[in-house]
VEXMARDREN-242549 format. One record per residue: x negated, y, z negated of N, C-alpha, C in turn. Coordinates in steps of 0.05 Angstrom, whole numbers, plus 5000, padded with zeros to 4 digits. Atoms other than C-alpha are relative to their C-alpha. Layout:
N
XYZXYZXYZ/...
END
This chain:
268
498949805003499750004995499150305000/501549824997497350695016501050234980/499049945031496151094951502150345009/498949824997499451714992502350015027/498950104979502851395056503150044997/496850145004509651335016501650274990/498449725018515551804993499649964973/499650145038515651784918501650044991/497950165004521451444910499649864986/500450285018523550984851498849815010/500850274991522350404898497150005003/502349974997515650624913499049984979/501150005022514250714845499549744985/500250265005516149984825497949825019/501750114988512249734880497450014986/503450005016505250064858499749934973/500550175020506549814787499749725000/501750364990506349054821497849975007/502050044989501249214860497950064970/502650025020497149414799499749804984/499750255013499148744763499449835013/500350194983497748364829496949964990/502150075005491747964832498150235012/501549714984488648554877500350264997/499849705013490849054829497850054979/501449855024488149364773498649734975/500550255023483348884724501350124971/498549975027486349294660502749995002/497350014999493449344677501049645005/499850375004492648484695500249964981/500150055025491148434628501250034977/498849885015495648764594502949814994/497150185010502248414555501450214990/497849835008508148664527499350134962/501049895020504548714456497050195007/501649825005498048994475500650325013/499149724991501449634513502550094976/498449925013506749664455499950314988/501649695009502850264423500950235019/499749764977503150634488503050114996/497149925000510250644493501150164974/500049865028511050974417498150245011/501849754989505551474441500850175021/499149794977508751684502502150154995/498049935011515251774467499450254983/500349725022511852284415499150175018/501349864981508152574468502450165022/497749854988514952764510501250134981/498949855019517353034448499350184990/501949705005512053484435500350235020/499349904988513253734494502850185009/497249875008520353884478500350154989/500349785034518454244416499250185012/502149764991513454644464501150195015/498849884976518554834513498950035031/501649974972514254684566501349785031/498850194981518354374633498149895011/501150104983512954214672497949774983/500850185016509253804615501549824988/497750235001516253454596499949905022/499750154975516353274666497749775005/501950185001509652984666500349764980/500450155023510752654598502549744999/497450174985518052384624499449755017/500750184979513952054679497749764985/502250255013508251694625501749794984/498150265015514551394587501249775015/498750154974518051164653498049845007/502250164993510550854664500649744986/500950205018511350464603502949754998/497650144997518750214623499749755018/500250134986516549974682498049795003/501350225003510749604662500449754983/499350155011514349274611502249735016/497750064988519949134662498449715019/501050074979514048894713498449654987/500450185020511348424656502649784996/498650175010517348114642501449855025/499850084983518847944709498649805009/501850234977512647594732500349704974/500850155021514647164658503449905009/497350184993521846964699501850144979/497349985022525747334647501750245005/498649744991527848024676498350195020/501349854971526748574730501350254993/498949615003527649354733502049915008/496449934986534149254775501749874982/498550045023536548844717500950184976/500349765031534149364662502850185007/498249814984538549914713502549864992/497650174993544949394726499950064969/498850045033544749294644500950354995/499349715004544250084639502350085010/497049974986550250174690502249944983/497950125018554149694653500750164981/499650015026553549894587501350325001/500549754987554150654612503550015002/497150074995561250524642501749884975/499150205025562850014576501450254978/499749715029561950664525501250165006/497749744996565351184569502949975009/498050074983571650934570502350365002/498349744999574751654568498250165027/501149874975570951854628499949755028/499450334976570951054668502749904999/497450175005577850884635502150234996/498149755001583351194605500750024970/499549985021582151254539498850354994/500649744999581952054517499550064970/501249865025578452394471499550255009/500549594999577553234455497849964990/502549865010571753334425497049834995/502650315008563952954420499649894975/500450275015564952714356501349735003/498650244995570552324372498649785021/501750214976566452024436497849924976/502750185007560251824386501449814976/497850215010566351494334500149765025/498450264985568451154396497049805009/502550184988561450974421498849784976/500750245023559550584347501549875001/497650255003566250244353498949815015/500350174981564650014420497849774990/502350145007557849794401500449784976/500650185022559249464335501749745010/498550254982565049064377498449825014/501950154972560548844436497849824984/501550125009555148654387500549844973/499150125016559248324336498550074971/501049945023556048714280501750034973/499050005014558348704213500350324984/500049715021556749414186499150185028/499949724977556050044236496350014997/502749935011548550034197497949925017/501650154988546049484241499550105021/501150044976542049534300498350284997/501149805006538550184270497149914990/502350185007530949984273498150154976/501149915022527650074207496850075012/502849935004521150144239499850345007/499949695003523350884253499350154983/501549775020519851494219503649994977/498450005014523851464157503150275002/497949754998526452104163502250045024/498350144975530051924227501249774993/498550265006532051304200501750084995/497149935027536051614139501650185019/498049794985538752134191502149825010/499150214980540851564235502749834984/498350145016544551174187501850154979/498449785010547151744149502550095017/497849884984550352014215502149705007/498650204996552751274230503549954985/497650005024556751264154501350245001/497349805008559951924168502049975024/498850124970562251644243502049894989/497450255006565651104201501950154970/497849855011568851624154499050094976/500950005026564051594095498650285000/501549804996561952384085500550224984/499949835016562153014040502650195019/497449954986568353464069498950245014/501249754992563554024080496950024992/503350044997555654214073499650134968/500449925028557354564001500249794981/499550285019558953893974497349875005/502550104996552353673998497650134984/501449825020549054233962500049994971/500250165030552054103900497849804994/500750265008548853403909498150034998/503449894998542453693921498950144970/499749895034543154053853498649814987/500150365025544053393815497749855012/501450114998539453093851496550094994/502749835015533253603837499849924971/499550055029535953583764498649774987/500950245007534652853763496849934996/503650074992527552803795498750234975/501649845020525653423740499849754975/498850195017529352953695497249714996/501850385000524252233711497550064990/503150095018519252043668497849875013/501950174987515351493701499850085030/499949904974512851583768501549815020/497650174978517350963794501950214992/497749765001522851473771499650145023/501449794976519151983808501549995029/499850154966518351613871503149965010/497550024994525951373870501350304994/498149795003529552043851498450275016/500849814970524552453901501849905025/499450074984526651923949502850145006/497449824996534252193933501150295005/500049724987532552863946499250015028/500749954971529952774013502349845012/497550134984535852344030501750215002/497449785002540452934001499650235026/501149784978535853444049501149875033/499750114970536952994109503050055004/496950004988544653014103501150334994/500049805000544553734090499850155021/500349964978541253814157501649895020/498050054974545853374191502250134996/497449885007552053694157499450345025/500749714990548654374191499949955036/500950034972547654014260496550105005/502849934992539954114253498549745010/502450184990534053654293499149964974/502550065034530553394219497449955020/503050054986524853154263499150195015/500749804987524453724301499450274984/500649725027525454264242497249934984/502850085008519453834210497750015017/502349984982514953764271499150325008/501049754998515254504276499450104975/500749895018514454684203496849784998/503050025008507254314204499050055026/501449724975505254604270499550184997/501149785007506255204234498450014977/501649955017502855034176497049925016/503050024989496554684220499050255013/500649784982496955404265498850144971/500749805018496255764197497249944985/502450115017490955364155498949995018/502150034975487255234211498750315005/501549724999486255974220498850114978/502049945016484456094152497049834998/503550124994478355614163498850195014/501949804982476556004223499450234988/500449755015476356664182498449934986/501650145019472956284128497250045015/503250044987467156084178499750275015/500849764990467156754212498450174975/499949775026466257124145497949844976/502250005006460656684123501149914960/499050135025465356344056501249745004/498350255008468455724027502150014999/496649975009476255674024500049924977/498950115026475655233961499050164981/501849845028470955823923502450155000/498049795000476756253936502249984977/497350005015481656493881503049975013/497450064991488656313885501350255016/499449694992490157083897499150055023/501749954976484757093953501049805018/498750164980487456503991503350095006/497449924985494156783988500150225026/500549754984491657424017499649895030/501550104969487757054074503449865016/496750094993494956624080501750255012/497549814990498557274092497850095027/501749954974492657454145500749865014/499950144968493356964187503250005008/497549954991500656894188500850275017/499449804996500357694205498949965032/502150054978495157474261501849835025/497550154985499857004291502050065010/497349794978506057424298499350175013/501649754975501557914330499449885024/500350254967499457364382502749895011/497450124991506457124391500850235012/499049774984508857844409498850005021/501349994976503257824460499949805016/499950164976504857274496497649754990/502050255009499156784447501149784991/498850185018499956124411502350044981/496849905015506656074371500249664991/499350225009507955594319501749875006/
END
């Protein structure tokens, strides 16, 4: 196959992946298994999320291509083992989308996005014979995302606070219990309850908690690394500064970043 003689179609892409895995293809690609490239799938998904958070369409386009490559590689490996092909993956997805959108492709009626989500979960539960709406949420997910997912599903099943004020009252209660905890084990348990309640505060407000935390982490990274840079430039050690001096430096860096943002520079 020519490297540039075919139009950039999905079929061309699948043929290229198959050629990479062929005896005449790439030695590295031929050696890979589902398990050996498992980590790349997760890594590429996180890179796509980062591009989303940064609001860079061109970077997002490239990262989505990398995610698609992982899907194609896993499908090709499965095809070689006689398990399934990329066409089977596509066909299964088409059937699922039609089946789980009876309000679009059938005679079911819904009026809100919330009703759509509730109906989707009910259909999944029936299809898979699940006894709980919480089944099927991968426990390997990051704890924050997992917590948000299971509480969202519970809320869709009718187990929820009436409004965000009720969750805020629960948060006050959980913080008090954390403050009263004696042993390390009790503190850990109560901190978990505080975090879980915060997850529900964000859920009730419609916030993307993973995105919010990533944004906060990036903001801290930029500010702290900025403090380190100023310390190097001034020939001082950060650890030798007093708390008040560190706070002054922190505020200085915040102001610098804000100015860079106004001038179109890097933003947290």
